mmCIF file of the N, C-alpha and C atoms, coordinates in Angstrom:
data_MODEL
# 
_entry.id   MODEL 
# 
loop_
_atom_site.group_PDB 
_atom_site.id 
_atom_site.type_symbol 
_atom_site.label_atom_id 
_atom_site.label_alt_id 
_atom_site.label_comp_id 
_atom_site.label_asym_id 
_atom_site.label_entity_id 
_atom_site.label_seq_id 
_atom_site.pdbx_PDB_ins_code 
_atom_site.Cartn_x 
_atom_site.Cartn_y 
_atom_site.Cartn_z 
_atom_site.occupancy 
_atom_site.B_iso_or_equiv 
_atom_site.pdbx_formal_charge 
_atom_site.auth_seq_id 
_atom_site.auth_comp_id 
_atom_site.auth_asym_id 
_atom_site.auth_atom_id 
_atom_site.pdbx_PDB_model_num 
ATOM 1   N N  . MET A 1 1  ? 1.104   -1.147 0.102   1.00 0.00 ? 1  MET A N  1 
ATOM 2   C CA . MET A 1 1  ? 0.099   -0.095 -0.129  1.00 0.00 ? 1  MET A CA 1 
ATOM 3   C C  . MET A 1 1  ? 0.749   1.050  0.041   1.00 0.00 ? 1  MET A C  1 
ATOM 4   N N  . THR A 1 2  ? 0.386   2.324  -0.860  1.00 0.00 ? 2  THR A N  1 
ATOM 5   C CA . THR A 1 2  ? 1.362   3.455  -0.851  1.00 0.00 ? 2  THR A CA 1 
ATOM 6   C C  . THR A 1 2  ? 0.505   4.599  -0.339  1.00 0.00 ? 2  THR A C  1 
ATOM 7   N N  . ASN A 1 3  ? 1.424   5.386  0.497   1.00 0.00 ? 3  ASN A N  1 
ATOM 8   C CA . ASN A 1 3  ? 0.776   6.845  0.896   1.00 0.00 ? 3  ASN A CA 1 
ATOM 9   C C  . ASN A 1 3  ? 1.137   8.002  0.002   1.00 0.00 ? 3  ASN A C  1 
ATOM 10  N N  . THR A 1 4  ? 0.057   8.315  -0.594  1.00 0.00 ? 4  THR A N  1 
ATOM 11  C CA . THR A 1 4  ? -0.208  9.319  -1.450  1.00 0.00 ? 4  THR A CA 1 
ATOM 12  C C  . THR A 1 4  ? -0.613  10.634 -1.202  1.00 0.00 ? 4  THR A C  1 
ATOM 13  N N  . GLN A 1 5  ? 0.316   11.674 -0.895  1.00 0.00 ? 5  GLN A N  1 
ATOM 14  C CA . GLN A 1 5  ? -0.171  13.280 -0.546  1.00 0.00 ? 5  GLN A CA 1 
ATOM 15  C C  . GLN A 1 5  ? -0.035  13.964 -1.729  1.00 0.00 ? 5  GLN A C  1 
ATOM 16  N N  . VAL A 1 6  ? -1.296  14.745 -2.180  1.00 0.00 ? 6  VAL A N  1 
ATOM 17  C CA . VAL A 1 6  ? -1.115  15.344 -3.432  1.00 0.00 ? 6  VAL A CA 1 
ATOM 18  C C  . VAL A 1 6  ? -1.147  17.072 -2.710  1.00 0.00 ? 6  VAL A C  1 
ATOM 19  N N  . VAL A 1 7  ? -0.366  17.603 -3.448  1.00 0.00 ? 7  VAL A N  1 
ATOM 20  C CA . VAL A 1 7  ? -0.516  19.307 -3.278  1.00 0.00 ? 7  VAL A CA 1 
ATOM 21  C C  . VAL A 1 7  ? -0.686  20.082 -4.229  1.00 0.00 ? 7  VAL A C  1 
ATOM 22  N N  . VAL A 1 8  ? -1.869  21.027 -3.853  1.00 0.00 ? 8  VAL A N  1 
ATOM 23  C CA . VAL A 1 8  ? -2.248  21.653 -5.259  1.00 0.00 ? 8  VAL A CA 1 
ATOM 24  C C  . VAL A 1 8  ? -1.963  23.287 -4.627  1.00 0.00 ? 8  VAL A C  1 
ATOM 25  N N  . PHE A 1 9  ? -1.646  24.074 -5.349  1.00 0.00 ? 9  PHE A N  1 
ATOM 26  C CA . PHE A 1 9  ? -1.606  25.472 -5.101  1.00 0.00 ? 9  PHE A CA 1 
ATOM 27  C C  . PHE A 1 9  ? -2.025  26.240 -6.072  1.00 0.00 ? 9  PHE A C  1 
ATOM 28  N N  . PHE A 1 10 ? -3.063  27.159 -5.667  1.00 0.00 ? 10 PHE A N  1 
ATOM 29  C CA . PHE A 1 10 ? -3.750  28.319 -6.812  1.00 0.00 ? 10 PHE A CA 1 
ATOM 30  C C  . PHE A 1 10 ? -3.320  29.555 -6.559  1.00 0.00 ? 10 PHE A C  1 
ATOM 31  N N  . SER A 1 11 ? -2.328  30.404 -7.478  1.00 0.00 ? 11 SER A N  1 
ATOM 32  C CA . SER A 1 11 ? -1.653  31.220 -7.508  1.00 0.00 ? 11 SER A CA 1 
ATOM 33  C C  . SER A 1 11 ? -2.888  32.649 -7.813  1.00 0.00 ? 11 SER A C  1 
ATOM 34  N N  . LYS A 1 12 ? -2.991  33.516 -6.892  1.00 0.00 ? 12 LYS A N  1 
ATOM 35  C CA . LYS A 1 12 ? -3.823  34.634 -7.467  1.00 0.00 ? 12 LYS A CA 1 
ATOM 36  C C  . LYS A 1 12 ? -3.909  35.211 -8.911  1.00 0.00 ? 12 LYS A C  1 
ATOM 37  N N  . ASP A 1 13 ? -2.656  34.935 -9.356  1.00 0.00 ? 13 ASP A N  1 
ATOM 38  C CA . ASP A 1 13 ? -2.587  35.193 -10.693 1.00 0.00 ? 13 ASP A CA 1 
ATOM 39  C C  . ASP A 1 13 ? -2.790  34.241 -11.911 1.00 0.00 ? 13 ASP A C  1 
ATOM 40  N N  . ALA A 1 14 ? -3.396  33.148 -11.532 1.00 0.00 ? 14 ALA A N  1 
ATOM 41  C CA . ALA A 1 14 ? -3.587  31.944 -12.393 1.00 0.00 ? 14 ALA A CA 1 
ATOM 42  C C  . ALA A 1 14 ? -4.875  31.643 -12.553 1.00 0.00 ? 14 ALA A C  1 
ATOM 43  N N  . LYS A 1 15 ? -5.394  31.113 -13.657 1.00 0.00 ? 15 LYS A N  1 
ATOM 44  C CA . LYS A 1 15 ? -6.848  30.684 -14.259 1.00 0.00 ? 15 LYS A CA 1 
ATOM 45  C C  . LYS A 1 15 ? -6.864  29.072 -13.508 1.00 0.00 ? 15 LYS A C  1 
ATOM 46  N N  . ALA A 1 16 ? -6.119  28.189 -13.999 1.00 0.00 ? 16 ALA A N  1 
ATOM 47  C CA . ALA A 1 16 ? -5.880  26.951 -13.483 1.00 0.00 ? 16 ALA A CA 1 
ATOM 48  C C  . ALA A 1 16 ? -7.001  26.302 -13.696 1.00 0.00 ? 16 ALA A C  1 
ATOM 49  N N  . PRO A 1 17 ? -8.121  26.113 -14.708 1.00 0.00 ? 17 PRO A N  1 
ATOM 50  C CA . PRO A 1 17 ? -9.311  25.475 -14.901 1.00 0.00 ? 17 PRO A CA 1 
ATOM 51  C C  . PRO A 1 17 ? -9.157  24.082 -14.731 1.00 0.00 ? 17 PRO A C  1 
ATOM 52  N N  . ILE A 1 18 ? -8.013  23.196 -15.055 1.00 0.00 ? 18 ILE A N  1 
ATOM 53  C CA . ILE A 1 18 ? -7.770  21.930 -15.362 1.00 0.00 ? 18 ILE A CA 1 
ATOM 54  C C  . ILE A 1 18 ? -7.308  21.491 -13.746 1.00 0.00 ? 18 ILE A C  1 
ATOM 55  N N  . THR A 1 19 ? -6.579  22.268 -12.795 1.00 0.00 ? 19 THR A N  1 
ATOM 56  C CA . THR A 1 19 ? -6.302  21.981 -11.708 1.00 0.00 ? 19 THR A CA 1 
ATOM 57  C C  . THR A 1 19 ? -7.686  21.924 -10.532 1.00 0.00 ? 19 THR A C  1 
ATOM 58  N N  . LEU A 1 20 ? -8.278  23.061 -10.948 1.00 0.00 ? 20 LEU A N  1 
ATOM 59  C CA . LEU A 1 20 ? -9.777  22.894 -10.472 1.00 0.00 ? 20 LEU A CA 1 
ATOM 60  C C  . LEU A 1 20 ? -10.436 21.749 -10.725 1.00 0.00 ? 20 LEU A C  1 
ATOM 61  N N  . LEU A 1 21 ? -10.327 21.318 -11.830 1.00 0.00 ? 21 LEU A N  1 
ATOM 62  C CA . LEU A 1 21 ? -10.968 19.892 -12.085 1.00 0.00 ? 21 LEU A CA 1 
ATOM 63  C C  . LEU A 1 21 ? -10.501 18.646 -11.436 1.00 0.00 ? 21 LEU A C  1 
ATOM 64  N N  . GLU A 1 22 ? -9.209  18.708 -11.559 1.00 0.00 ? 22 GLU A N  1 
ATOM 65  C CA . GLU A 1 22 ? -8.448  17.896 -10.562 1.00 0.00 ? 22 GLU A CA 1 
ATOM 66  C C  . GLU A 1 22 ? -8.639  17.906 -9.499  1.00 0.00 ? 22 GLU A C  1 
ATOM 67  N N  . LEU A 1 23 ? -8.713  19.070 -8.553  1.00 0.00 ? 23 LEU A N  1 
ATOM 68  C CA . LEU A 1 23 ? -8.899  19.010 -7.071  1.00 0.00 ? 23 LEU A CA 1 
ATOM 69  C C  . LEU A 1 23 ? -10.189 18.235 -7.049  1.00 0.00 ? 23 LEU A C  1 
ATOM 70  N N  . GLY A 1 24 ? -11.146 18.804 -7.853  1.00 0.00 ? 24 GLY A N  1 
ATOM 71  C CA . GLY A 1 24 ? -12.543 18.384 -7.362  1.00 0.00 ? 24 GLY A CA 1 
ATOM 72  C C  . GLY A 1 24 ? -12.444 16.671 -7.453  1.00 0.00 ? 24 GLY A C  1 
ATOM 73  N N  . TYR A 1 25 ? -11.869 16.275 -8.589  1.00 0.00 ? 25 TYR A N  1 
ATOM 74  C CA . TYR A 1 25 ? -11.688 14.920 -8.465  1.00 0.00 ? 25 TYR A CA 1 
ATOM 75  C C  . TYR A 1 25 ? -10.920 14.088 -7.413  1.00 0.00 ? 25 TYR A C  1 
ATOM 76  N N  . MET A 1 26 ? -9.934  14.715 -7.103  1.00 0.00 ? 26 MET A N  1 
ATOM 77  C CA . MET A 1 26 ? -9.134  13.886 -5.994  1.00 0.00 ? 26 MET A CA 1 
ATOM 78  C C  . MET A 1 26 ? -9.844  13.991 -4.973  1.00 0.00 ? 26 MET A C  1 
ATOM 79  N N  . LEU A 1 27 ? -10.236 15.312 -4.311  1.00 0.00 ? 27 LEU A N  1 
ATOM 80  C CA . LEU A 1 27 ? -11.407 15.211 -3.318  1.00 0.00 ? 27 LEU A CA 1 
ATOM 81  C C  . LEU A 1 27 ? -12.382 14.018 -3.287  1.00 0.00 ? 27 LEU A C  1 
ATOM 82  N N  . GLY A 1 28 ? -13.062 14.137 -4.449  1.00 0.00 ? 28 GLY A N  1 
ATOM 83  C CA . GLY A 1 28 ? -14.193 13.235 -4.464  1.00 0.00 ? 28 GLY A CA 1 
ATOM 84  C C  . GLY A 1 28 ? -13.995 11.628 -4.090  1.00 0.00 ? 28 GLY A C  1 
ATOM 85  N N  . GLU A 1 29 ? -12.418 11.448 -4.575  1.00 0.00 ? 29 GLU A N  1 
ATOM 86  C CA . GLU A 1 29 ? -11.862 10.236 -4.699  1.00 0.00 ? 29 GLU A CA 1 
ATOM 87  C C  . GLU A 1 29 ? -11.474 9.871  -3.229  1.00 0.00 ? 29 GLU A C  1 
ATOM 88  N N  . GLY A 1 30 ? -11.488 10.557 -2.381  1.00 0.00 ? 30 GLY A N  1 
ATOM 89  C CA . GLY A 1 30 ? -10.780 10.751 -0.851  1.00 0.00 ? 30 GLY A CA 1 
ATOM 90  C C  . GLY A 1 30 ? -9.474  10.696 -0.780  1.00 0.00 ? 30 GLY A C  1 
ATOM 91  N N  . LYS A 1 31 ? -8.559  11.281 -1.963  1.00 0.00 ? 31 LYS A N  1 
ATOM 92  C CA . LYS A 1 31 ? -7.349  11.769 -1.543  1.00 0.00 ? 31 LYS A CA 1 
ATOM 93  C C  . LYS A 1 31 ? -6.845  12.651 -0.499  1.00 0.00 ? 31 LYS A C  1 
ATOM 94  N N  . LYS A 1 32 ? -5.774  12.267 -0.068  1.00 0.00 ? 32 LYS A N  1 
ATOM 95  C CA . LYS A 1 32 ? -4.967  13.371 1.027   1.00 0.00 ? 32 LYS A CA 1 
ATOM 96  C C  . LYS A 1 32 ? -4.654  14.506 0.095   1.00 0.00 ? 32 LYS A C  1 
ATOM 97  N N  . VAL A 1 33 ? -5.239  15.707 0.520   1.00 0.00 ? 33 VAL A N  1 
ATOM 98  C CA . VAL A 1 33 ? -4.871  16.719 -0.369  1.00 0.00 ? 33 VAL A CA 1 
ATOM 99  C C  . VAL A 1 33 ? -4.273  18.115 0.564   1.00 0.00 ? 33 VAL A C  1 
ATOM 100 N N  . ILE A 1 34 ? -3.286  18.767 0.320   1.00 0.00 ? 34 ILE A N  1 
ATOM 101 C CA . ILE A 1 34 ? -2.979  19.982 0.698   1.00 0.00 ? 34 ILE A CA 1 
ATOM 102 C C  . ILE A 1 34 ? -3.092  21.198 -0.208  1.00 0.00 ? 34 ILE A C  1 
ATOM 103 N N  . VAL A 1 35 ? -4.148  21.547 0.350   1.00 0.00 ? 35 VAL A N  1 
ATOM 104 C CA . VAL A 1 35 ? -4.747  23.086 -0.688  1.00 0.00 ? 35 VAL A CA 1 
ATOM 105 C C  . VAL A 1 35 ? -4.518  24.162 -0.309  1.00 0.00 ? 35 VAL A C  1 
ATOM 106 N N  . GLY A 1 36 ? -3.385  24.853 -0.925  1.00 0.00 ? 36 GLY A N  1 
ATOM 107 C CA . GLY A 1 36 ? -3.156  26.373 -1.057  1.00 0.00 ? 36 GLY A CA 1 
ATOM 108 C C  . GLY A 1 36 ? -3.873  27.257 -1.894  1.00 0.00 ? 36 GLY A C  1 
ATOM 109 N N  . CYS A 1 37 ? -4.188  28.106 -1.591  1.00 0.00 ? 37 CYS A N  1 
ATOM 110 C CA . CYS A 1 37 ? -5.234  29.267 -2.469  1.00 0.00 ? 37 CYS A CA 1 
ATOM 111 C C  . CYS A 1 37 ? -4.935  30.524 -1.898  1.00 0.00 ? 37 CYS A C  1 
ATOM 112 N N  . GLU A 1 38 ? -4.536  31.399 -2.680  1.00 0.00 ? 38 GLU A N  1 
ATOM 113 C CA . GLU A 1 38 ? -3.895  32.725 -2.620  1.00 0.00 ? 38 GLU A CA 1 
ATOM 114 C C  . GLU A 1 38 ? -5.337  33.373 -2.458  1.00 0.00 ? 38 GLU A C  1 
ATOM 115 N N  . ARG A 1 39 ? -5.599  34.510 -1.491  1.00 0.00 ? 39 ARG A N  1 
ATOM 116 C CA . ARG A 1 39 ? -6.622  35.504 -1.575  1.00 0.00 ? 39 ARG A CA 1 
ATOM 117 C C  . ARG A 1 39 ? -6.292  36.340 -2.857  1.00 0.00 ? 39 ARG A C  1 
ATOM 118 N N  . GLY A 1 40 ? -7.402  36.099 -3.503  1.00 0.00 ? 40 GLY A N  1 
ATOM 119 C CA . GLY A 1 40 ? -7.744  36.980 -4.782  1.00 0.00 ? 40 GLY A CA 1 
ATOM 120 C C  . GLY A 1 40 ? -7.802  35.888 -6.041  1.00 0.00 ? 40 GLY A C  1 
ATOM 121 N N  . PHE A 1 41 ? -7.458  34.843 -5.904  1.00 0.00 ? 41 PHE A N  1 
ATOM 122 C CA . PHE A 1 41 ? -7.555  33.771 -6.604  1.00 0.00 ? 41 PHE A CA 1 
ATOM 123 C C  . PHE A 1 41 ? -9.091  34.000 -7.262  1.00 0.00 ? 41 PHE A C  1 
ATOM 124 N N  . TRP A 1 42 ? -9.448  33.994 -8.768  1.00 0.00 ? 42 TRP A N  1 
ATOM 125 C CA . TRP A 1 42 ? -10.533 34.169 -9.051  1.00 0.00 ? 42 TRP A CA 1 
ATOM 126 C C  . TRP A 1 42 ? -11.607 33.247 -8.897  1.00 0.00 ? 42 TRP A C  1 
ATOM 127 N N  . LYS A 1 43 ? -11.396 31.993 -8.331  1.00 0.00 ? 43 LYS A N  1 
ATOM 128 C CA . LYS A 1 43 ? -12.359 30.954 -8.073  1.00 0.00 ? 43 LYS A CA 1 
ATOM 129 C C  . LYS A 1 43 ? -11.914 30.639 -6.630  1.00 0.00 ? 43 LYS A C  1 
ATOM 130 N N  . ARG A 1 44 ? -11.650 31.210 -5.755  1.00 0.00 ? 44 ARG A N  1 
ATOM 131 C CA . ARG A 1 44 ? -11.319 30.977 -4.293  1.00 0.00 ? 44 ARG A CA 1 
ATOM 132 C C  . ARG A 1 44 ? -12.628 30.496 -3.504  1.00 0.00 ? 44 ARG A C  1 
ATOM 133 N N  . GLY A 1 45 ? -13.685 31.315 -3.624  1.00 0.00 ? 45 GLY A N  1 
ATOM 134 C CA . GLY A 1 45 ? -15.209 30.743 -3.221  1.00 0.00 ? 45 GLY A CA 1 
ATOM 135 C C  . GLY A 1 45 ? -15.402 29.352 -3.538  1.00 0.00 ? 45 GLY A C  1 
ATOM 136 N N  . ASN A 1 46 ? -14.920 28.872 -4.793  1.00 0.00 ? 46 ASN A N  1 
ATOM 137 C CA . ASN A 1 46 ? -15.673 27.744 -4.885  1.00 0.00 ? 46 ASN A CA 1 
ATOM 138 C C  . ASN A 1 46 ? -14.411 26.423 -4.334  1.00 0.00 ? 46 ASN A C  1 
ATOM 139 N N  . VAL A 1 47 ? -13.127 26.907 -4.161  1.00 0.00 ? 47 VAL A N  1 
ATOM 140 C CA . VAL A 1 47 ? -12.372 26.045 -3.712  1.00 0.00 ? 47 VAL A CA 1 
ATOM 141 C C  . VAL A 1 47 ? -12.678 26.080 -2.278  1.00 0.00 ? 47 VAL A C  1 
ATOM 142 N N  . GLU A 1 48 ? -13.052 27.037 -1.670  1.00 0.00 ? 48 GLU A N  1 
ATOM 143 C CA . GLU A 1 48 ? -13.447 26.959 -0.533  1.00 0.00 ? 48 GLU A CA 1 
ATOM 144 C C  . GLU A 1 48 ? -14.727 25.870 0.289   1.00 0.00 ? 48 GLU A C  1 
ATOM 145 N N  . ILE A 1 49 ? -15.637 26.114 -1.041  1.00 0.00 ? 49 ILE A N  1 
ATOM 146 C CA . ILE A 1 49 ? -16.715 25.214 -0.963  1.00 0.00 ? 49 ILE A CA 1 
ATOM 147 C C  . ILE A 1 49 ? -16.555 23.729 -0.737  1.00 0.00 ? 49 ILE A C  1 
ATOM 148 N N  . ILE A 1 50 ? -15.866 23.550 -1.863  1.00 0.00 ? 50 ILE A N  1 
ATOM 149 C CA . ILE A 1 50 ? -15.611 21.768 -2.035  1.00 0.00 ? 50 ILE A CA 1 
ATOM 150 C C  . ILE A 1 50 ? -14.545 21.501 -1.145  1.00 0.00 ? 50 ILE A C  1 
ATOM 151 N N  . CYS A 1 51 ? -13.572 21.943 -0.674  1.00 0.00 ? 51 CYS A N  1 
ATOM 152 C CA . CYS A 1 51 ? -12.851 21.707 0.422   1.00 0.00 ? 51 CYS A CA 1 
ATOM 153 C C  . CYS A 1 51 ? -13.441 21.642 1.740   1.00 0.00 ? 51 CYS A C  1 
ATOM 154 N N  . ARG A 1 52 ? -14.415 22.526 2.217   1.00 0.00 ? 52 ARG A N  1 
ATOM 155 C CA . ARG A 1 52 ? -15.107 22.550 3.269   1.00 0.00 ? 52 ARG A CA 1 
ATOM 156 C C  . ARG A 1 52 ? -15.883 21.001 3.360   1.00 0.00 ? 52 ARG A C  1 
ATOM 157 N N  . ARG A 1 53 ? -16.599 21.082 1.963   1.00 0.00 ? 53 ARG A N  1 
ATOM 158 C CA . ARG A 1 53 ? -17.454 19.702 2.049   1.00 0.00 ? 53 ARG A CA 1 
ATOM 159 C C  . ARG A 1 53 ? -16.672 18.353 2.402   1.00 0.00 ? 53 ARG A C  1 
ATOM 160 N N  . ALA A 1 54 ? -15.349 18.652 1.849   1.00 0.00 ? 54 ALA A N  1 
ATOM 161 C CA . ALA A 1 54 ? -14.239 17.365 1.818   1.00 0.00 ? 54 ALA A CA 1 
ATOM 162 C C  . ALA A 1 54 ? -13.721 17.344 3.251   1.00 0.00 ? 54 ALA A C  1 
ATOM 163 N N  . GLY A 1 55 ? -13.875 18.401 4.119   1.00 0.00 ? 55 GLY A N  1 
ATOM 164 C CA . GLY A 1 55 ? -13.240 18.469 5.240   1.00 0.00 ? 55 GLY A CA 1 
ATOM 165 C C  . GLY A 1 55 ? -11.625 18.585 5.374   1.00 0.00 ? 55 GLY A C  1 
ATOM 166 N N  . VAL A 1 56 ? -11.295 19.550 4.244   1.00 0.00 ? 56 VAL A N  1 
ATOM 167 C CA . VAL A 1 56 ? -9.949  19.844 3.713   1.00 0.00 ? 56 VAL A CA 1 
ATOM 168 C C  . VAL A 1 56 ? -9.620  21.443 4.156   1.00 0.00 ? 56 VAL A C  1 
ATOM 169 N N  . GLN A 1 57 ? -8.592  21.606 5.136   1.00 0.00 ? 57 GLN A N  1 
ATOM 170 C CA . GLN A 1 57 ? -8.358  22.709 5.349   1.00 0.00 ? 57 GLN A CA 1 
ATOM 171 C C  . GLN A 1 57 ? -7.384  23.613 4.074   1.00 0.00 ? 57 GLN A C  1 
ATOM 172 N N  . ILE A 1 58 ? -7.830  24.759 3.928   1.00 0.00 ? 58 ILE A N  1 
ATOM 173 C CA . ILE A 1 58 ? -7.445  25.561 2.890   1.00 0.00 ? 58 ILE A CA 1 
ATOM 174 C C  . ILE A 1 58 ? -6.209  26.483 3.468   1.00 0.00 ? 58 ILE A C  1 
ATOM 175 N N  . VAL A 1 59 ? -5.153  26.582 2.824   1.00 0.00 ? 59 VAL A N  1 
ATOM 176 C CA . VAL A 1 59 ? -4.135  27.414 3.331   1.00 0.00 ? 59 VAL A CA 1 
ATOM 177 C C  . VAL A 1 59 ? -3.955  28.619 2.293   1.00 0.00 ? 59 VAL A C  1 
ATOM 178 N N  . SER A 1 60 ? -3.406  29.634 2.916   1.00 0.00 ? 60 SER A N  1 
ATOM 179 C CA . SER A 1 60 ? -3.456  30.759 1.679   1.00 0.00 ? 60 SER A CA 1 
ATOM 180 C C  . SER A 1 60 ? -2.151  31.321 1.077   1.00 0.00 ? 60 SER A C  1 
ATOM 181 N N  . THR A 1 61 ? -1.159  30.694 1.656   1.00 0.00 ? 61 THR A N  1 
ATOM 182 C CA . THR A 1 61 ? 0.301   31.119 0.980   1.00 0.00 ? 61 THR A CA 1 
ATOM 183 C C  . THR A 1 61 ? 1.219   29.635 0.789   1.00 0.00 ? 61 THR A C  1 
ATOM 184 N N  . LEU A 1 62 ? 2.017   29.911 -0.191  1.00 0.00 ? 62 LEU A N  1 
ATOM 185 C CA . LEU A 1 62 ? 2.774   28.757 -0.466  1.00 0.00 ? 62 LEU A CA 1 
ATOM 186 C C  . LEU A 1 62 ? 3.820   28.483 0.531   1.00 0.00 ? 62 LEU A C  1 
ATOM 187 N N  . GLU A 1 63 ? 4.140   29.261 1.373   1.00 0.00 ? 63 GLU A N  1 
ATOM 188 C CA . GLU A 1 63 ? 4.971   28.936 2.770   1.00 0.00 ? 63 GLU A CA 1 
ATOM 189 C C  . GLU A 1 63 ? 4.076   28.045 3.723   1.00 0.00 ? 63 GLU A C  1 
ATOM 190 N N  . GLU A 1 64 ? 2.709   28.199 3.753   1.00 0.00 ? 64 GLU A N  1 
ATOM 191 C CA . GLU A 1 64 ? 1.771   27.280 4.572   1.00 0.00 ? 64 GLU A CA 1 
ATOM 192 C C  . GLU A 1 64 ? 1.652   26.020 3.970   1.00 0.00 ? 64 GLU A C  1 
ATOM 193 N N  . VAL A 1 65 ? 1.723   25.851 2.532   1.00 0.00 ? 65 VAL A N  1 
ATOM 194 C CA . VAL A 1 65 ? 1.625   24.785 1.881   1.00 0.00 ? 65 VAL A CA 1 
ATOM 195 C C  . VAL A 1 65 ? 2.894   24.001 2.177   1.00 0.00 ? 65 VAL A C  1 
ATOM 196 N N  . MET A 1 66 ? 4.278   24.445 1.959   1.00 0.00 ? 66 MET A N  1 
ATOM 197 C CA . MET A 1 66 ? 5.303   23.713 2.406   1.00 0.00 ? 66 MET A CA 1 
ATOM 198 C C  . MET A 1 66 ? 5.338   23.168 3.921   1.00 0.00 ? 66 MET A C  1 
ATOM 199 N N  . ASP A 1 67 ? 4.966   23.891 4.821   1.00 0.00 ? 67 ASP A N  1 
ATOM 200 C CA . ASP A 1 67 ? 4.855   23.462 6.363   1.00 0.00 ? 67 ASP A CA 1 
ATOM 201 C C  . ASP A 1 67 ? 3.722   22.697 6.533   1.00 0.00 ? 67 ASP A C  1 
ATOM 202 N N  . GLY A 1 68 ? 2.730   22.389 5.639   1.00 0.00 ? 68 GLY A N  1 
ATOM 203 C CA . GLY A 1 68 ? 2.094   21.271 5.995   1.00 0.00 ? 68 GLY A CA 1 
ATOM 204 C C  . GLY A 1 68 ? 2.767   19.890 5.401   1.00 0.00 ? 68 GLY A C  1 
ATOM 205 N N  . LEU A 1 69 ? 3.233   20.105 4.024   1.00 0.00 ? 69 LEU A N  1 
ATOM 206 C CA . LEU A 1 69 ? 4.027   19.294 3.483   1.00 0.00 ? 69 LEU A CA 1 
ATOM 207 C C  . LEU A 1 69 ? 5.075   18.699 4.237   1.00 0.00 ? 69 LEU A C  1 
ATOM 208 N N  . TYR A 1 70 ? 5.616   19.614 4.869   1.00 0.00 ? 70 TYR A N  1 
ATOM 209 C CA . TYR A 1 70 ? 6.683   19.123 5.893   1.00 0.00 ? 70 TYR A CA 1 
ATOM 210 C C  . TYR A 1 70 ? 6.451   18.427 6.937   1.00 0.00 ? 70 TYR A C  1 
ATOM 211 N N  . GLU A 1 71 ? 5.004   18.555 7.404   1.00 0.00 ? 71 GLU A N  1 
ATOM 212 C CA . GLU A 1 71 ? 4.176   17.755 8.508   1.00 0.00 ? 71 GLU A CA 1 
ATOM 213 C C  . GLU A 1 71 ? 3.983   16.238 8.114   1.00 0.00 ? 71 GLU A C  1 
ATOM 214 N N  . VAL A 1 72 ? 3.644   16.132 6.853   1.00 0.00 ? 72 VAL A N  1 
ATOM 215 C CA . VAL A 1 72 ? 3.302   14.824 6.646   1.00 0.00 ? 72 VAL A CA 1 
ATOM 216 C C  . VAL A 1 72 ? 4.460   14.159 6.365   1.00 0.00 ? 72 VAL A C  1 
ATOM 217 N N  . LEU A 1 73 ? 5.759   14.889 5.804   1.00 0.00 ? 73 LEU A N  1 
ATOM 218 C CA . LEU A 1 73 ? 7.265   13.961 5.577   1.00 0.00 ? 73 LEU A CA 1 
ATOM 219 C C  . LEU A 1 73 ? 7.616   13.675 7.042   1.00 0.00 ? 73 LEU A C  1 
ATOM 220 N N  . LYS A 1 74 ? 7.553   14.375 7.802   1.00 0.00 ? 74 LYS A N  1 
ATOM 221 C CA . LYS A 1 74 ? 8.354   13.929 9.170   1.00 0.00 ? 74 LYS A CA 1 
ATOM 222 C C  . LYS A 1 74 ? 7.435   12.662 9.896   1.00 0.00 ? 74 LYS A C  1 
ATOM 223 N N  . ALA A 1 75 ? 6.213   12.396 9.346   1.00 0.00 ? 75 ALA A N  1 
ATOM 224 C CA . ALA A 1 75 ? 5.604   11.147 9.763   1.00 0.00 ? 75 ALA A CA 1 
ATOM 225 C C  . ALA A 1 75 ? 6.078   9.918  9.260   1.00 0.00 ? 75 ALA A C  1 
ATOM 226 N N  . PHE A 1 76 ? 6.894   10.096 8.012   1.00 0.00 ? 76 PHE A N  1 
ATOM 227 C CA . PHE A 1 76 ? 7.671   9.079  7.655   1.00 0.00 ? 76 PHE A CA 1 
ATOM 228 C C  . PHE A 1 76 ? 8.784   8.670  8.287   1.00 0.00 ? 76 PHE A C  1 
# 
């Protein structure tokens, strides 16, 4: 069995429609996901809704994403 951790980051300057689709798919599949979404991202409200439904916390900066990934890696 493999442990897979998915990391997604939405920059405020990006559109990223495919990444939005992939995020929805991964959350629907129950994957472990770290989600970063800068304030000002054009679909942040949608990201917040789907993450809330999946029980996944959203962080707002790339540094916070890296901190979350570090915590996951420490567990190995």
